[in-house]
C-alpha positions as CSV (number, residue, x, y, z in Angstrom):
1,M,0.2,-0.1,0.0
2,S,1.3,3.5,-0.9
3,R,1.9,6.0,2.0
4,R,-1.0,8.1,0.6
5,L,-3.2,5.4,0.3
6,F,-2.4,4.3,3.8
7,V,-2.9,7.7,5.3
8,A,-6.2,7.8,3.4
9,A,-7.4,4.5,4.7
10,V,-6.5,5.5,8.4
11,A,-8.3,8.7,8.1
12,A,-11.3,6.9,6.7
13,L,-11.3,4.5,9.9
14,F,-11.3,7.7,12.2
15,V,-14.1,9.1,10.0
16,Q,-16.2,6.0,10.6
17,S,-15.4,5.8,14.3
18,A,-15.3,9.3,15.1
19,G,-17.4,11.1,12.8
20,A,-14.4,13.5,11.6
21,E,-11.0,13.4,10.4
22,P,-8.2,13.7,12.8
23,P,-6.7,17.0,12.6
24,L,-3.4,17.3,10.8
25,F,-3.2,21.1,11.3
26,T,-4.2,23.5,14.0
27,D,-7.5,25.1,14.4
28,A,-6.1,27.7,16.7
29,F,-5.6,30.1,13.6
30,P,-6.3,30.0,9.7
31,A,-3.1,29.5,7.5
32,S,-3.5,33.1,6.5
33,E,-2.5,34.3,9.9
34,F,0.9,32.1,9.8
35,V,1.5,33.4,6.2
36,E,1.3,37.1,7.4
37,R,3.5,36.2,10.4
38,R,6.1,34.9,8.1
39,A,5.8,37.6,5.6
40,R,6.6,40.2,8.6
41,V,9.7,38.2,9.1
42,M,10.6,38.2,5.5
43,Q,10.6,42.0,5.4
44,R,13.2,42.2,8.1
45,L,15.7,39.8,6.7
46,G,17.0,41.8,3.5
47,D,19.2,39.2,1.8
48,A,19.7,36.9,4.7
49,V,18.0,33.6,5.5
50,A,16.0,32.7,8.7
51,I,16.0,29.1,10.0
52,L,13.9,27.6,12.7
53,Q,14.0,24.2,14.1
54,G,10.8,22.7,15.6
55,A,10.8,20.8,18.9
56,T,11.8,17.1,19.2
57,E,9.7,14.3,20.1
58,Y,9.6,13.3,23.8
59,A,11.3,10.4,25.2
60,A,8.2,9.4,27.0
61,Y,4.4,8.8,26.4
62,V,3.6,12.5,26.4
63,K,1.6,14.3,24.1
64,F,3.7,16.2,21.5
65,R,3.9,20.0,21.9
66,Q,5.6,22.2,19.4
67,N,8.0,25.1,20.7
68,N,6.6,28.4,20.8
69,H,8.5,30.2,18.1
70,F,8.1,27.5,15.6
71,F,4.2,27.2,16.4
72,Y,4.1,31.1,16.1
73,L,5.4,31.0,12.6
74,T,3.9,27.7,11.2
75,G,1.1,26.0,13.3
76,V,3.0,22.9,12.6
77,E,2.9,20.3,15.1
78,V,5.3,17.6,14.0
79,P,8.6,16.9,15.6
80,R,11.8,17.8,14.2
81,A,10.3,20.0,11.5
82,I,12.4,22.9,10.0
83,L,11.5,26.2,8.5
84,V,13.6,28.2,6.1
85,I,12.6,31.6,5.0
86,D,14.8,33.1,2.4
87,G,15.0,36.7,2.0
88,R,17.1,36.8,-1.2
89,A,15.0,34.3,-3.0
90,R,11.6,35.4,-1.3
91,S,10.8,31.9,-0.5
92,Y,9.6,29.8,2.3
93,T,10.3,26.2,2.6
94,L,9.1,23.7,5.3
95,F,11.1,20.5,5.8
96,L,9.3,17.5,7.3
97,P,10.5,14.1,8.5
98,P,9.2,11.3,6.4
99,R,6.1,9.5,7.4
100,D,6.4,6.4,9.8
101,E,3.7,4.0,8.6
102,R,4.0,1.8,12.1
103,L,3.7,5.0,14.1
104,E,0.6,6.2,12.3
105,R,-0.9,2.8,12.4
106,S,-0.8,3.3,16.2
107,E,-1.3,7.0,16.6
108,G,-2.9,8.2,13.6
109,P,-1.9,10.1,10.5
110,M,0.6,13.1,10.8
111,L,1.7,15.9,8.5
112,G,4.2,14.8,6.1
113,P,6.2,16.3,3.2
114,D,3.5,16.3,0.5
115,A,0.6,18.4,-1.1
116,D,-1.4,18.1,1.8
117,A,1.1,19.9,4.1
118,A,1.4,22.7,1.6
119,R,-2.2,23.3,1.2
120,L,-2.8,23.3,4.9
121,T,0.1,25.3,6.3
122,G,0.1,28.0,3.2
123,I,3.8,27.3,2.7
124,E,4.4,26.9,-1.0
125,S,7.3,24.3,-0.8
126,V,7.3,21.3,1.6
127,K,10.1,18.9,1.4
128,A,11.8,15.8,3.2
129,R,13.8,16.8,6.0
130,G,16.6,15.0,4.3
131,E,16.9,17.6,1.8
132,F,17.7,20.5,4.3
133,A,21.4,19.4,3.7
134,E,21.0,21.0,0.3
135,V,20.0,24.4,1.9
136,V,23.1,24.1,4.1
137,A,25.4,23.5,1.1
138,A,24.0,26.5,-0.8
139,L,24.7,28.7,2.4
140,A,28.3,27.6,2.4
141,R,28.6,28.5,-1.3
142,D,27.0,31.8,-0.9
143,R,28.4,32.7,2.5
144,R,24.9,33.9,3.7
145,V,23.8,35.5,6.9
146,V,21.5,33.2,9.0
147,Y,18.8,34.5,11.4
148,T,18.1,31.8,13.9
149,P,16.8,31.8,17.5
150,F,19.9,32.0,20.0
151,R,17.6,31.6,23.1
152,P,16.6,28.1,24.0
153,E,13.3,26.8,22.9
154,T,10.2,27.0,25.2
155,V,7.5,24.4,25.3
156,G,4.6,23.6,27.6
157,A,4.8,25.4,31.1
158,G,8.2,27.1,29.8
159,T,9.2,30.6,30.0
160,P,12.3,32.2,28.2
161,R,13.7,32.8,31.7
162,H,13.6,29.3,32.7
163,A,14.8,27.7,29.3
164,T,17.7,30.2,29.4
165,A,18.6,29.3,33.1
166,H,18.2,25.5,32.3
167,A,20.6,25.8,29.4
168,K,23.1,27.7,31.3
169,L,23.1,25.3,34.2
170,T,23.5,22.3,32.0
171,K,26.4,23.7,30.0
172,D,28.2,24.9,33.2
173,D,27.5,21.5,34.9
174,P,31.0,19.6,34.7
175,W,29.3,16.3,34.5
176,D,27.2,17.4,31.6
177,R,28.3,20.2,29.5
178,R,25.6,19.8,26.9
179,P,25.1,22.9,24.7
180,S,21.7,24.1,24.1
181,R,19.8,23.0,20.9
182,P,20.4,26.4,19.4
183,E,24.0,26.1,20.1
184,A,24.4,22.7,18.6
185,F,22.4,23.6,15.6
186,M,24.5,26.6,14.8
187,A,27.6,24.3,15.4
188,A,26.3,21.8,13.0
189,I,25.7,24.3,10.4
190,T,29.1,25.9,10.8
191,A,30.8,22.6,10.5
192,A,29.0,22.1,7.2
193,A,29.0,25.7,6.2
194,P,32.0,27.3,7.6
195,G,31.4,30.9,6.0
196,V,28.0,31.5,7.4
197,A,27.3,34.3,9.9
198,F,24.7,34.0,12.4
199,R,22.4,36.8,13.7
200,D,19.7,36.4,16.7
201,L,16.1,36.0,15.5
202,D,14.6,36.1,18.8
203,P,14.3,40.1,18.9
204,V,12.6,39.9,15.8
205,L,10.0,37.3,16.8
206,D,9.7,38.9,20.3
207,E,8.6,42.3,19.0
208,M,6.0,40.7,16.9
209,R,4.8,38.5,19.8
210,V,4.3,41.4,22.2
211,I,1.3,42.9,20.4
212,K,-1.4,40.3,20.1
213,S,-3.6,39.8,17.1
214,P,-7.5,39.7,17.5
215,R,-7.2,35.7,17.2
216,E,-4.4,35.7,20.0
217,I,-6.4,37.8,22.3
218,A,-9.4,35.5,21.7
219,L,-7.1,32.5,23.0
220,V,-5.8,34.2,25.8
221,R,-9.3,35.2,26.9
222,E,-10.2,31.6,26.6
223,A,-7.4,30.6,28.8
224,T,-8.3,33.2,31.1
225,R,-11.9,32.1,31.3
226,I,-10.8,28.5,32.1
227,A,-8.5,29.6,34.6
228,G,-11.1,31.7,36.3
229,L,-13.7,28.8,36.3
230,A,-11.2,26.6,38.0
231,V,-10.1,29.2,40.7
232,M,-14.1,29.8,41.2
233,E,-14.7,25.8,41.6
234,A,-11.9,25.7,43.9
235,M,-13.4,28.6,46.1
236,R,-16.9,26.6,46.2
237,S,-15.2,23.4,47.3
238,A,-12.6,24.7,49.6
239,A,-12.7,23.9,53.4
240,P,-10.6,23.3,56.4
241,G,-9.5,19.8,56.5
242,M,-8.8,19.6,52.7
243,Y,-5.4,19.5,51.3
244,E,-3.9,21.8,48.8
245,Y,-3.6,19.0,46.2
246,E,-7.2,18.6,46.3
247,L,-7.7,22.0,45.1
248,E,-5.1,21.6,42.3
249,A,-7.1,18.4,41.4
250,I,-10.4,20.2,41.0
251,A,-8.5,22.9,38.6
252,D,-7.0,20.2,36.8
253,Y,-10.4,18.7,36.1
254,V,-11.8,22.0,34.9
255,F,-8.8,22.6,32.7
256,K,-9.2,19.2,30.8
257,R,-13.1,19.5,30.6
258,H,-12.6,22.7,28.6
259,N,-9.9,21.1,26.4
260,A,-6.7,22.7,27.6
261,Q,-3.8,20.8,26.2
262,G,-1.7,21.0,29.4
263,I,-0.8,23.5,32.2
264,G,0.5,27.0,31.8
265,Y,2.7,26.6,34.9
266,F,2.7,24.5,38.1
267,A,-0.1,25.0,40.4
268,L,0.8,27.7,43.0
269,I,-2.0,26.7,45.7
270,A,-0.7,27.8,49.1
271,A,-2.6,27.8,52.4
272,G,-1.7,30.0,55.3
273,R,1.9,30.7,55.9
274,N,2.9,28.8,52.7
275,A,1.6,31.9,50.6
276,Y,4.6,33.6,51.9
277,Y,6.7,31.8,49.2
278,P,5.5,33.3,45.8
279,H,6.0,30.2,43.9
280,Y,5.2,27.5,46.5
281,H,3.9,24.3,44.6
282,A,4.3,21.5,47.0
283,S,0.5,21.3,47.5
284,Q,0.7,19.0,50.5
285,S,-0.5,21.1,53.3
286,R,-3.9,20.8,55.0
287,L,-6.0,23.9,55.0
288,E,-6.7,25.0,58.6
289,P,-9.8,27.2,59.8
290,N,-7.8,30.5,60.0
291,D,-6.1,30.1,56.8
292,L,-6.2,32.4,53.7
293,V,-5.5,30.2,50.6
294,L,-3.6,31.8,47.5
295,F,-4.6,30.2,44.3
296,D,-2.6,30.9,41.1
297,Y,-3.0,28.4,38.3
298,A,-3.8,28.6,34.5
299,P,-4.0,26.1,31.6
300,D,-2.2,26.0,28.3
301,F,-4.9,26.4,25.7
302,K,-3.9,25.9,22.0
303,Y,-0.5,27.4,22.9
304,Y,-1.8,30.3,24.8
305,T,-2.1,30.6,28.5
306,S,-3.1,33.2,31.3
307,D,-2.2,34.1,35.0
308,V,-5.0,34.5,37.5
309,T,-4.6,34.7,41.1
310,R,-7.1,34.9,44.0
311,E,-6.9,34.6,47.9
312,F,-9.8,33.4,50.0
313,P,-10.5,32.2,53.3
314,A,-10.5,28.4,54.0
315,A,-13.5,28.7,56.4
316,G,-15.6,30.5,53.6
317,R,-15.7,33.8,55.4
318,F,-13.1,36.3,56.4
319,D,-12.4,37.0,60.0
320,A,-12.1,40.6,61.4
321,S,-8.3,40.7,60.9
322,Q,-8.3,39.3,57.5
323,R,-11.2,41.5,56.4
324,E,-9.3,44.7,57.7
325,L,-5.9,43.5,55.9
326,Y,-7.5,42.0,52.6
327,G,-9.9,45.0,52.3
328,L,-6.9,47.4,52.5
329,Y,-5.0,45.5,50.0
330,L,-8.0,45.5,47.7
331,R,-8.2,49.2,47.7
332,L,-4.5,49.6,46.9
333,Y,-4.8,47.1,44.2
334,R,-7.7,48.8,42.5
335,A,-6.0,52.1,42.8
336,L,-3.1,50.7,40.4
337,M,-5.5,48.8,38.2
338,Q,-7.7,51.9,37.8
339,S,-4.8,54.0,36.8
340,I,-3.8,52.2,33.5
341,R,-4.2,53.7,30.3
342,P,-3.3,53.3,26.6
343,Q,-0.5,55.4,25.1
344,V,0.8,56.1,28.8
345,A,4.2,55.1,30.0
346,P,3.9,52.4,33.1
347,R,5.9,55.1,35.3
348,D,3.2,57.7,34.6
349,V,0.6,55.1,35.5
350,I,2.4,54.4,38.6
351,R,2.7,58.0,39.6
352,V,-1.1,58.6,39.2
353,A,-1.9,55.4,41.3
354,L,0.7,56.6,44.0
355,Q,-1.6,59.7,44.5
356,K,-4.6,57.5,45.2
357,M,-2.7,55.1,47.4
358,D,-1.5,57.8,49.6
359,A,-5.0,59.1,50.1
360,I,-6.2,55.6,50.9
361,V,-3.4,55.0,53.6
362,G,-3.8,58.4,55.0
363,S,-7.6,58.0,55.6
364,Y,-7.6,54.1,56.4
365,P,-8.9,53.2,60.0
366,F,-6.0,50.9,60.8
367,T,-6.3,48.9,64.0
368,S,-2.8,47.5,64.1
369,P,0.5,49.2,63.7
370,K,1.9,46.3,61.8
371,Y,-0.8,46.8,59.0
372,R,0.0,50.3,58.7
373,E,3.6,49.4,58.2
374,A,2.7,46.7,55.6
375,A,0.6,49.3,53.8
376,A,3.5,51.7,53.6
377,R,6.0,49.2,52.5
378,F,3.6,48.2,49.7
379,V,3.2,52.0,48.5
380,N,6.9,52.7,48.8
381,A,8.0,49.6,46.7
382,Y,6.3,51.5,43.9
383,R,7.6,54.9,45.0
384,H,11.1,53.9,45.1
385,G,11.8,50.5,43.8
386,Q,9.4,49.4,41.0
387,G,9.2,52.6,39.1
388,D,8.7,51.4,35.4
389,S,7.2,48.0,36.1
390,L,3.5,47.0,36.3
391,G,3.9,43.2,35.8
392,H,4.7,40.7,33.2
393,Y,3.4,40.0,29.7
394,V,1.1,37.0,29.1
395,G,0.8,35.1,25.9
396,M,2.1,31.9,24.6
397,E,4.3,31.8,28.0
398,V,3.1,32.9,31.4
399,H,5.9,35.3,31.7
400,D,5.8,36.0,27.8
401,V,8.5,37.4,25.8
402,A,9.3,41.0,26.4
403,V,11.0,44.1,24.5
404,P,11.6,47.6,25.6
405,F,8.7,50.0,25.1
406,D,7.9,53.6,25.9
407,V,4.1,53.6,26.4
408,L,1.4,50.9,26.8
409,E,-0.2,49.9,23.2
410,P,-3.4,48.2,22.3
411,G,-2.8,44.6,21.9
412,M,-0.5,44.2,24.9
413,I,-1.4,41.6,27.5
414,F,0.2,41.6,30.8
415,T,-0.7,41.0,34.6
416,I,-0.7,43.0,37.7
417,E,0.4,41.2,40.8
418,P,1.5,43.4,43.6
419,A,1.9,41.7,47.1
420,L,1.3,43.1,50.6
421,T,3.5,41.3,53.3
422,I,4.2,41.2,56.8
423,P,7.5,39.3,56.7
424,A,7.9,38.7,60.6
425,E,4.7,36.7,60.5
426,R,4.8,35.4,56.9
427,V,1.8,36.9,56.0
428,Y,1.3,37.5,52.3
429,V,-1.8,39.0,50.2
430,R,-1.8,39.0,46.5
431,L,-4.2,39.2,43.6
432,E,-3.5,39.0,39.9
433,D,-5.4,39.8,36.9
434,V,-4.8,39.8,33.1
435,I,-5.1,43.2,31.4
436,L,-5.5,43.8,27.8
437,I,-4.9,47.3,26.7
438,T,-7.5,48.5,24.2
439,E,-7.7,51.6,22.0
440,T,-9.7,53.4,24.5
441,G,-8.4,52.0,27.9
442,Y,-8.2,48.5,29.1
443,E,-10.3,45.3,29.6
444,N,-9.7,43.1,32.7
445,L,-10.0,39.7,31.1
446,S,-10.3,37.9,34.7
447,G,-12.6,40.5,36.0
448,F,-15.4,38.0,36.3
449,V,-13.7,36.0,39.1
450,P,-14.7,37.8,42.5
451,V,-12.2,39.7,44.4
452,D,-14.3,41.8,46.7
453,I,-14.9,40.2,50.1
454,E,-18.8,39.8,49.7
455,G,-18.3,38.4,46.3
456,I,-16.0,35.9,47.6
457,E,-18.0,34.8,50.5
458,T,-21.2,34.5,48.3
459,L,-19.4,32.2,45.8
460,M,-17.9,30.1,48.8
461,A,-21.4,29.4,50.1
462,E,-22.5,27.6,46.9
463,E,-22.4,24.1,46.4
464,G,-19.0,22.9,45.3
465,M,-17.6,19.6,43.5
466,T,-16.7,18.2,46.9
467,D,-20.0,18.5,48.0
468,R,-21.4,16.6,45.2
469,D,-18.9,13.7,45.3
470,G,-19.1,13.2,49.0
471,A,-15.6,13.9,49.8
472,R,-14.7,14.0,53.5
473,R,-14.5,17.6,54.9
474,T,-14.6,19.4,58.1
475,S,-17.3,22.0,58.8
476,R,-17.0,25.4,57.1
477,A,-19.1,28.5,58.5
478,G,-22.0,28.9,56.5
479,R,-22.2,25.4,55.3
480,P,-23.2,22.0,56.7
481,D,-20.9,19.3,57.7
């Protein structure tokens, strides 16, 4: 049987059993959006060539996920693919591994080097990966400049910072010393084409990725909606006696139920004093009646993620001291959020917010000196140490790529996540919302998730998953055992 007939036969079996062909190409974007992105790269190349590697297969039974840069330009979800954008020839070529009929009999059809790939991807030339050697030989003859990513690739739950740090630790480890994939790739090309000069493609792609397209915004919006549903379900179910990992499991269920392909980052679910560690993720502690629970978790939805944080009382109602401290924090937090404007520099947003914060602190009816000191420390962090930063970008990565900028532009998506702390007591209060800059202002994509005290308490009085499944739990104020 020919390969084309084999793929058609397998696809027909899928149609009969599932009612639809298995996807060979992403439905996150139309091919036209990838075409436009590649054209923007072409405009930056001049006479040079851009070459990108796709991610490799996993050495485990794990679903394949493409690296972010490669997916951003191609939408192709095939291991070890290579993309070549030739500025001189004004051409695009995709190199794909040959089909593995044995693997496809087991796992289903995959995109291969044929006419289907060209039609689906919008890349006019699709060749077998083995032919990439001819490209390298031509680079050697012409002594071309090659743009390629210098930064290690990021895949699921990754960030540029973590990928770079891991690569450095690996290379510096005297018992490892492995180079990063980009370093190994450039070394292999240099060995075959000694006259090639390399340039970093990351700044070009980072600049493109900072401003999100309408379809990208829709994906971040959906990832945010799923994250919000997860934290709201955790609020409904939380009670003293439960464990942090139970709340994590609830979120994992919500993520999968809404078709997330994975997690955007590990679950940061921290009860009581654990919250003082901003990236605590052990999820082993039991919720105690007087605990505030920090919940920070989001899915990977079609290569885009979110970053939503809420904090709520394990018992379902804030006690008097929690009400005072959280209420103070919320007012300061909203003063910052409500100062955000497009075409304004972050430092000017902060300057306006500081005026509001000073007024809040000056008029707040503090019952404790330590709360007053915590508020002053919060405000002074913006006044003296955090001048140009509102938060971090969100997109394909939870801490997405960043480039220098002067003012907030429509299409930017970032979070604000200031923390109010009492270090001596390991008290930590933090919220986090996903902000989309628009032409006229901003949209809080996670604004549907309650942050006010009354809204949180009302939500927590509703029936949760652990009520319905009969899980063992201790009593919570306002809810029967």
